[in-house]
DOFI-237856 format. One record per residue: x, z, y of N, C-alpha, C in turn. Coordinates in steps of 0.2 Angstrom, whole numbers, padded with zeros to 4 digits, always signed. Each point is the difference from the previous one (the first is absolute). Layout:
DOFI-237856
XZYXZYXZY
...
***
This chain:
DOFI-237856
+0393+0373+0565+0000+0004-0006+0007+0002-0002
+0005-0005+0000+0007+0002-0001+0003+0005+0005
-0002-0001+0006+0003+0004+0005-0003+0007-0001
-0006+0001-0002-0003+0007-0001+0003+0003-0006
+0002-0004-0005+0004+0003-0006+0007+0002+0002
+0003-0004+0004+0007+0002+0002+0000+0006+0004
-0005+0001+0005-0001+0006+0004-0002+0006-0005
-0004-0001-0005-0001+0005-0004+0006+0003-0004
+0004-0005-0002+0006+0002-0004+0005+0004+0005
+0000-0003+0006+0005+0004+0005-0003+0007+0001
-0006+0001+0001-0003+0006+0001+0001+0005-0006
-0001-0003-0006+0002+0004-0006+0007+0002+0000
+0005-0004+0002+0006+0002+0000+0001+0006+0005
-0003+0000+0006+0001+0005+0005-0004+0007-0003
-0005-0001-0003-0003+0006-0003+0004+0003-0006
+0003-0005-0004+0004+0002-0006+0006+0005+0003
+0003-0002+0005+0005+0003+0003-0002+0007+0002
-0006+0001+0003-0003+0006+0002-0001+0005-0006
-0003-0003-0005-0002+0004-0006+0006+0002-0004
+0005-0004+0000+0006+0002-0005+0005+0004+0004
+0000+0000+0006+0006+0004+0004-0001+0008-0002
-0005+0003+0000+0000+0007-0002+0001+0001-0007
-0002-0005-0004+0001+0001-0007+0007-0001-0002
+0004-0004+0003+0007+0000-0001+0004+0006+0002
-0002+0003+0005+0003+0007+0002-0002+0005-0005
-0006+0000-0002-0002+0005-0005+0003-0001-0007
+0001-0007-0002+0004-0001-0006+0007+0002+0000
+0003-0001+0006+0007+0002+0000+0001+0008+0000
-0005+0003+0003+0000+0008-0001-0001+0002-0007
-0005-0003-0003-0001+0002-0007+0006-0002-0005
+0003-0005+0001+0006-0002-0004+0005+0005+0001
+0001+0002+0006+0006+0005+0002-0002+0007-0003
-0006+0002+0000-0002+0006-0003+0001+0000-0007
-0002-0005-0004+0001-0001-0007+0007+0000-0002
+0004-0003+0004+0008+0000-0001+0002+0008+0001
-0003+0004+0004+0002+0007+0001-0003+0004-0005
-0004-0002-0005-0004+0004-0004-0005+0004+0003
-0004-0003+0005-0005+0003+0003-0006-0004-0001
-0006+0003+0001-0006-0004+0000-0001-0005+0005
+0001+0003+0006+0000-0005+0006-0007-0001+0003
-0001-0003+0006-0007-0001+0002-0003-0006-0003
-0006-0001+0001-0004-0006-0003+0002-0006+0004
-0001-0006-0003+0002-0006+0003-0004-0001+0006
-0006+0002+0000-0005-0001+0006+0001+0005+0005
+0005+0005+0000+0001+0005+0005+0001-0002+0007
+0004-0006+0001+0000-0002+0007-0006-0002+0003
-0005-0003-0004-0007-0002+0002-0003+0006+0003
+0000+0006-0005-0003+0006+0002+0003+0003+0007
+0006-0001+0000+0004+0003+0006-0003-0004+0007
+0000-0006-0001-0003-0004+0006-0007+0002+0002
-0004+0000-0005-0007+0002+0001-0001+0007+0003
+0004+0005-0003+0000+0006+0003+0003+0001+0007
+0005-0004+0002+0002-0001+0007-0005-0003+0005
-0004-0005-0003-0005-0003+0004-0005+0004+0002
-0002+0005-0004-0005+0005+0001+0002+0005+0004
+0006+0001+0001+0002+0006+0004+0000-0001+0008
-0001+0005+0004+0000-0001+0007+0007-0001+0003
+0000-0004+0005+0007-0002+0003+0001+0005+0005
+0006+0003+0000+0003+0005+0004+0005-0003+0005
+0000+0000+0006+0004-0004+0005+0004+0006+0004
+0006-0002+0002+0003+0005+0005-0002-0002+0007
+0000+0005+0004-0002+0000+0007+0003-0006+0004
+0007-0001-0002+0004-0004+0004+0000-0007-0003
-0004-0001-0005+0000-0007-0004-0003-0005+0004
+0004-0006+0001-0003-0005+0004-0005-0005-0004
-0002-0005+0003-0005-0005-0004+0004-0004-0005
+0007+0000+0001+0004-0004-0005+0000+0004-0006
+0000+0006+0000+0000+0005-0006-0006-0001-0004
-0006-0002+0003-0006-0001-0004+0000-0007-0003
+0003-0005+0004-0001-0007-0002+0005-0002-0005
+0006+0003+0000+0006-0002-0004-0002+0000-0007
-0003+0005-0003-0001-0001-0007-0004-0006-0003
-0005-0002+0004-0003-0007-0001+0004-0006+0001
+0005+0000+0005+0004-0005+0001+0005-0001-0006
+0003+0006-0002+0004+0000-0006-0003-0002-0006
-0006+0002-0002-0004-0002-0006-0001-0008+0001
-0002-0002+0005-0002-0007+0001+0006-0005-0001
+0006+0002+0003+0006-0004+0000+0002+0000-0008
+0000+0006-0003+0003+0000-0007-0005-0003-0004
-0006+0000+0001-0005-0003-0005+0001-0008+0001
+0000-0002+0006+0001-0008+0001+0007-0002-0003
+0005+0004+0001+0006-0002-0003+0000+0000-0008
-0003+0005-0003-0001+0000-0007-0005-0005-0003
-0005-0002+0004-0005-0005-0002+0003-0007+0000
+0005-0001+0005+0003-0007+0000+0005-0002-0006
+0002+0005-0003+0005-0001-0006-0004-0003-0006
+0001-0005-0003-0003-0003-0006+0000+0005-0005
-0005+0002-0003+0000+0005-0005-0002-0003-0007
-0005-0004-0001-0002-0003-0006+0000-0007+0001
+0000-0003+0006+0000-0007+0001+0003-0002+0006
+0003-0007+0000+0003-0002+0006-0005-0006+0003
+0001-0002+0006-0004-0006+0003-0007+0002+0002
-0001+0007+0002-0006+0002+0002-0002-0002+0007
-0006+0001+0002-0002-0002+0007+0005+0002+0006
+0002+0006+0000+0004+0003+0005+0008+0000-0002
+0002-0003-0006+0006+0000-0002+0005-0003+0005
-0002-0004+0004+0005-0003+0005+0002+0005+0005
-0003+0006+0001+0002+0005+0004+0005+0005-0004
+0000+0000-0006+0004+0004-0004+0008-0002+0001
+0002+0002+0006+0007-0002+0001+0004+0007+0000
+0006+0000-0003+0004+0006-0001+0002+0003+0007
+0001-0004+0005+0002+0002+0006-0006+0004+0004
-0006-0003-0001-0006+0003+0002-0001+0007-0003
+0001+0000-0006-0001+0007-0004+0005+0005+0002
+0006-0002+0001+0005+0005+0003-0002+0002+0007
-0003-0005+0004-0002+0002+0007-0006+0005+0000
-0004-0001-0005-0006+0005-0001+0002+0007-0002
+0005+0000-0005+0002+0006-0002+0004+0004+0006
+0004-0004+0004+0004+0003+0005-0005+0003+0006
-0006-0004+0001-0005+0002+0005-0003+0007-0003
-0002+0000-0006-0002+0006-0003+0004+0006+0001
+0007-0001-0002+0005+0005+0001+0001+0003+0007
+0000-0005+0005+0000+0002+0007-0006+0004+0002
-0006-0001-0002-0005+0004+0002+0000+0007-0004
+0002+0000-0006+0001+0006-0003+0005+0005+0003
+0005-0003+0002+0005+0004+0004-0002+0002+0006
-0004-0004+0004-0003+0002+0006-0005+0005-0001
-0004+0000-0005-0005+0006-0001+0004+0006-0002
+0005+0000-0003+0004+0006-0002+0003+0003+0007
+0001-0003+0005+0003+0002+0006-0006+0002+0005
-0006-0003-0001-0005+0001+0005-0002+0007+0002
-0001+0004-0005-0002+0007+0001+0006+0004+0003
+0006-0001-0002+0006+0003+0003+0002+0006-0005
-0002+0000-0006+0003+0005-0005+0007-0002-0002
+0004+0006-0002+0006-0001-0002+0001-0004-0007
-0005+0001-0005+0000-0004-0006-0002-0007+0001
-0004-0002+0005-0002-0007+0001+0006-0003+0003
+0004+0003+0004+0006-0003+0003+0005-0001-0005
+0001+0005-0004+0005-0001-0006-0001-0006-0004
-0007+0000-0002-0002-0005-0005+0001-0007+0003
-0002-0001+0007+0000-0006+0003+0007-0002+0001
+0005+0004+0001+0007-0002+0001+0003-0002-0007
-0002+0004-0005+0003-0002-0007-0004-0007-0002
-0006-0001+0002-0003-0007-0002+0003-0005+0004
+0002+0001+0006+0003-0006+0004+0007-0001-0003
+0003+0005-0002+0007+0000-0002+0000-0004-0007
-0005+0001-0004-0001-0004-0006-0001-0007+0001
-0005-0001+0005-0002-0007+0002+0006-0004+0003
+0004+0003+0003+0006-0004+0003+0004-0003-0005
+0000+0003-0006+0004-0003-0006-0004-0004-0004
-0006+0002-0001-0005-0003-0005-0002-0007+0002
-0002-0001+0007-0002-0006+0002+0005-0005+0000
+0006+0001+0002+0005-0006+0000+0001-0002-0008
+0000+0005-0004+0001-0002-0007-0006-0004-0003
-0006+0002+0003-0006-0004-0002+0000-0007+0002
+0003-0001+0007+0000-0007+0002+0005-0004-0003
+0006+0003-0002+0005-0003-0004-0003-0002-0007
-0004+0004-0003-0003-0002-0006-0004-0006+0001
-0004+0000+0006-0005-0006+0001+0005-0006+0001
+0005+0000+0004+0005-0005+0001+0002-0003-0007
+0002+0004-0004+0003-0002-0007-0006-0004-0004
-0006+0003+0000-0005-0004-0003-0002-0006+0003
+0000+0000+0007-0001-0006+0003+0005-0006-0001
+0006+0002-0001+0006-0005-0001-0001-0002-0007
-0003+0004-0005+0000-0003-0007-0007-0004-0001
-0005+0003+0003-0007-0004-0001-0001-0005+0005
+0003+0000+0006-0001-0004+0005-0006+0001+0005
-0002+0006-0001-0006+0002+0004-0001+0008+0000
-0003+0003+0005-0002+0007+0000-0007+0001-0002
-0004-0005-0001-0007+0001-0002+0000+0002-0008
-0004+0006-0001+0001+0003-0007-0003-0005-0005
-0005-0003+0001-0003-0005-0005+0006-0005-0002
+0003-0003+0005+0005-0005-0002+0006+0004-0003
+0002+0006+0002+0006+0003-0004-0002+0002-0007
-0006+0002-0001-0002+0002-0007-0001-0006-0004
-0002-0006+0002+0000-0006-0004+0007-0002-0001
+0004+0000+0004+0007-0002-0001+0004+0005-0005
-0001+0007+0001+0003+0004-0004-0003+0000-0008
-0006-0003-0001-0002+0000-0006+0002-0007-0004
+0003-0004+0004+0002-0007-0003+0007+0001-0003
+0002-0004-0005+0006+0000-0003+0006-0002+0004
-0001-0002+0006+0006-0001+0005+0004+0006+0002
-0003+0006+0000+0003+0005+0002+0006+0003-0004
-0001+0001-0006+0005+0002-0005+0002+0007+0002
+0006+0002-0002+0003+0007+0002+0005-0001+0006
-0001+0004+0005+0004-0001+0006+0002+0007+0002
+0006+0001+0001+0003+0007+0002-0003+0002+0007
-0001-0005+0005-0003+0002+0006-0007+0003-0001
-0004-0003-0004-0007+0003-0001+0000+0006-0004
+0005+0002-0004+0001+0006-0003+0001+0005+0005
+0005-0001+0005+0002+0004+0005-0007+0002+0005
-0003-0006+0001-0006+0001+0004-0005+0005-0003
-0001-0001-0007-0005+0004-0003+0002+0008+0000
+0006+0001-0001+0003+0007+0000-0001+0003+0008
+0001-0004+0005+0000+0002+0007-0008+0001+0001
-0004-0004-0002-0007+0001+0001-0003+0006-0003
+0002+0001-0006-0002+0007-0003+0002+0006+0003
+0007+0000+0003+0002+0005+0004-0004+0001+0006
-0001-0006+0004-0004+0001+0006-0007+0002-0002
-0003-0002-0005-0007+0002-0002+0000+0008-0001
+0005+0003-0003+0001+0007-0001+0000+0004+0006
+0004-0003+0005+0001+0003+0006-0006+0000+0005
-0003-0006+0000-0006-0001+0004-0006+0004-0002
-0001+0001-0007-0005+0004-0003+0001+0007+0000
+0006+0003+0003+0002+0007+0000+0000+0003-0007
+0003-0004-0005+0000+0002-0007+0007+0003-0001
+0000+0004-0006+0007+0003-0002+0005-0006-0002
+0006+0000+0002+0004+0005+0003+0000+0001+0008
-0004-0004+0003+0000+0000+0008-0004+0006+0002
-0006+0001-0003-0004+0005+0002-0005+0002-0006
-0002+0006+0000-0005+0002-0005-0007+0000+0003
-0004-0004-0002-0007+0000+0002-0004+0006-0002
+0002+0004-0004-0004+0006-0003+0002+0006+0003
+0004+0000+0005+0002+0007+0003+0000-0001+0008
+0000+0006+0003-0001+0000+0008+0006+0005+0002
+0006-0001-0003+0006+0004+0003+0002-0004+0006
+0001+0005+0005+0002-0003+0007+0007-0003+0000
+0004+0002-0005+0007-0003+0000+0000-0007-0003
-0005-0002-0004+0000-0006-0004-0005-0005+0002
-0006+0002+0003-0006-0005+0000+0001-0004+0006
-0002-0006-0001+0000-0006+0005-0007-0002+0002
-0003-0003-0005-0007-0002+0001-0005+0005+0001
+0000+0006-0004-0004+0005+0001+0000+0004+0007
+0006+0000+0003+0001+0003+0006-0003-0003+0006
-0001-0006-0001-0004-0004+0006-0007+0001+0000
-0003+0002-0006-0007+0000-0001-0003+0007-0001
+0004+0005+0002-0002+0007-0001-0006+0002+0004
-0001-0003+0006-0005+0001+0005-0006-0004-0001
+0000-0004-0005-0006-0004-0002-0005+0004-0005
-0006-0001+0000-0005+0003-0004-0006-0005-0001
-0004+0002-0005-0006-0004-0001+0001-0007-0001
-0005-0004+0003+0000-0008-0001+0007-0003+0002
+0003+0003+0006+0006-0003+0002+0006+0001-0005
+0000+0006-0003+0005+0001-0006-0002-0005-0006
-0006-0001-0001-0002-0004-0006+0002-0007+0002
+0000-0003+0006+0002-0007+0001+0008+0000-0001
+0003+0005+0003+0008-0001-0001+0002+0001-0007
-0004+0004-0004+0002+0001-0007-0002-0007-0004
-0005-0003+0002-0002-0006-0003+0005-0005+0001
+0002+0000+0007+0005-0005+0002+0007+0001-0004
+0001+0006-0002+0006+0001-0004-0001-0002-0007
-0006+0001-0003-0001-0003-0007+0001-0008+0001
-0003-0003+0005+0000-0007+0001+0008-0003+0000
+0004+0004+0004+0007-0002+0001+0003+0000-0007
-0001+0005-0004+0004+0000-0006-0003-0006-0005
-0006-0001+0001-0003-0006-0004+0003-0007+0003
+0001+0000+0006+0003-0006+0004+0007-0002-0003
+0004+0005+0000+0007-0001-0002+0000-0002-0008
-0004+0003-0004+0000-0001-0007-0003-0007-0001
-0005-0002+0004-0003-0007+0000+0005-0005+0002
+0004+0002+0005+0005-0005+0003+0005-0001-0005
+0003+0005-0004+0005-0001-0005-0003-0004-0006
-0006+0001-0001-0003-0003-0006-0001-0008+0002
-0003-0001+0006-0001-0007+0002+0006-0004+0001
+0006+0003+0002+0006-0004+0002+0004-0001-0007
+0001+0006-0003+0005+0000-0005-0003+0000-0007
-0006+0002-0001-0004+0000-0006-0006-0004+0001
+0000-0007+0001-0006-0004+0002-0004-0002-0006
+0002+0002-0006-0004-0002-0006-0007+0003+0000
-0005-0004-0001-0007+0002+0000-0004-0002+0006
+0004-0002+0005-0004-0002+0006-0003-0007-0001
-0006+0000+0002-0004-0007-0001+0002-0004+0006
+0003-0006-0002+0002-0005+0005-0004-0006-0001
-0003-0002-0005-0003-0006-0001-0006+0001-0005
-0005-0005+0001-0006+0000-0004-0004+0007+0000
-0001+0002+0006-0004+0007+0001-0007+0000-0003
-0001+0005-0003-0007+0001-0003-0001+0008-0001
-0006+0002-0002-0001+0007-0002+0004+0002-0005
+0002-0003-0006+0004+0002-0005+0007+0001+0002
+0003-0005+0004+0007+0000+0002+0000+0006+0005
-0005+0001+0005+0001+0005+0005+0000+0007-0004
-0004+0000-0005+0000+0007-0004+0006+0001-0004
+0003-0005-0002+0007+0001-0003+0005+0002+0005
+0000-0003+0006+0004+0002+0005-0001+0007+0002
-0006+0002+0001-0001+0007+0001+0003+0005-0005
-0001-0002-0006+0003+0004-0006+0007+0000+0000
+0003-0005+0002+0008-0001+0000+0002+0005+0006
-0004-0001+0006+0002+0004+0006+0000+0008-0002
-0005+0002-0003-0001+0007-0002+0005+0002-0004
+0002-0004-0005+0006+0001-0005+0006+0001+0004
+0002-0004+0005+0006+0001+0003+0000+0006+0005
-0006+0002+0002+0000+0006+0004+0001+0006-0004
-0003+0000-0006+0002+0005-0005+0007+0001-0002
+0003-0006-0001+0007+0001-0002+0004+0002+0006
-0001-0002+0006+0004+0002+0006-0002+0008+0001
-0006+0002-0001-0001+0007+0001+0003+0004-0005
+0001-0002-0006+0004+0004-0005+0007+0000+0001
+0003-0006+0002+0007+0000+0002+0001+0005+0006
-0004+0000+0005+0001+0004+0006-0001+0008-0002
-0004+0001-0004-0001+0007-0003+0006+0002-0003
+0003-0004-0005+0006+0002-0004+0006+0001+0005
+0000-0005+0005+0006+0001+0005+0000+0006+0004
-0006+0002+0002-0001+0006+0004+0001+0006-0004
-0001+0000-0006+0001+0006-0004+0007+0001-0002
+0004-0006-0001+0006+0001-0002+0005+0001+0005
-0002-0001+0007+0005+0001+0005-0002+0005+0005
+0005+0003+0003-0002+0006+0005+0000-0003+0007
-0003+0004+0004-0001-0002+0007+0007+0001+0004
+0002-0005+0004+0006+0000+0003-0001+0004+0007
+0005+0002+0003+0000+0003+0007-0002-0006+0005
-0003+0003+0005-0002-0005+0006+0006-0004+0002
+0006+0003+0001+0005-0003+0003+0003-0005-0005
-0002+0000-0006+0003-0006-0004-0005-0006-0001
-0006+0001+0004-0004-0006+0000+0003-0006+0003
+0003+0000+0005+0004-0006+0003+0004-0003-0005
+0004+0004-0004+0004-0003-0005-0004-0004-0005
-0006+0003-0002-0004-0003-0005-0003-0007+0003
-0002+0000+0006-0003-0006+0003+0006-0005+0002
+0005+0003+0002+0006-0004+0001+0002-0004-0006
+0000+0003-0006+0001-0004-0006-0005-0006-0001
-0006+0002+0002-0005-0006-0001+0001-0005+0005
+0002+0002+0006+0002-0005+0006+0005-0005-0002
+0006+0003-0003+0005-0003-0003-0001-0005-0005
-0005+0002-0005-0002-0004-0006-0004-0006+0003
-0004+0001+0005-0004-0005+0002+0005-0005+0004
+0004+0003+0004+0005-0005+0004+0004-0004-0005
+0003+0003-0005+0004-0003-0005-0004-0006-0003
-0006+0002-0002-0004-0006-0003-0001-0005+0005
-0001+0001+0006-0001-0006+0005+0006-0004+0001
+0006+0004+0000+0006-0004+0001+0002-0004-0007
-0002+0003-0005+0001-0004-0006-0003-0007+0000
-0006+0000+0002-0004-0006+0001+0003-0005+0005
+0003+0003+0005+0004-0005+0005+0006-0002-0004
+0003+0004-0004+0007-0003-0003-0002-0005-0005
-0005+0002-0004-0001-0004-0006-0007+0000-0002
-0004-0005+0000-0007+0000-0001-0002+0001-0008
+0006+0000-0004-0001+0000-0007+0000+0008-0002
+0002+0004+0004+0000+0007-0001-0006+0004+0001
***
């Protein structure tokens, strides 16, 4: 009976991630519209968009290979697994032993590889431009992400997220300069990985600026729905990762029960709302940068993560 309950809670976390991912994107869009004194779309508009795409017919290019058809499902599966591994409202779940930071980085890297491959599969100029820009961003974002993982591993003594979250919620952590640098670097990486302003504008299709949208222009119907859903999940993944590691309050760590799980879900939704408001305010207050300045932006994230790691080697008290 206990095993069935644990599996039910694990399944509830996986479904919660699926249900909240489009809502987070819709919430960010709504807040941005309100800040610009506009009505804005409904909060459930992303759900409607996904349903509309699922009902549409798939249009494929004549020279599209079988990979072009399979890749949307691979991207969605890899992103969903990575997002579901992160502790959202509770730690120590059935599959929490698989929630390793290095495994999550590997899953995200696999999804990015397949997306870039899909962009080049048909042979269009837009797909090639988007894939080259995506790989350029990944060449700086992935090393920064790995250095952030190393910093957290040196502090918490593990890369397993439940262990990291439990340690970060303990009074032993205190204020550390290295963790502050890692947090800033992780936020910058999250902005770049999700193609948000100032790196990219997800609301436009300008050929001189778009990165993510350029690789998926040839997709339609359910294939496009899978890729869009994966993009929603990726944004939720990074927000959940920041909340789990640096704001672990509200996570259920001991004495699990229906009431404690309910409080954990409420705390998780509250943290998503706060992060969504902060993201909307940041994107409204800043302009998009030129594509050639993106390496400088991610280079700063890489340097912050590297300095945080070096500080831990120099002194464990920083």
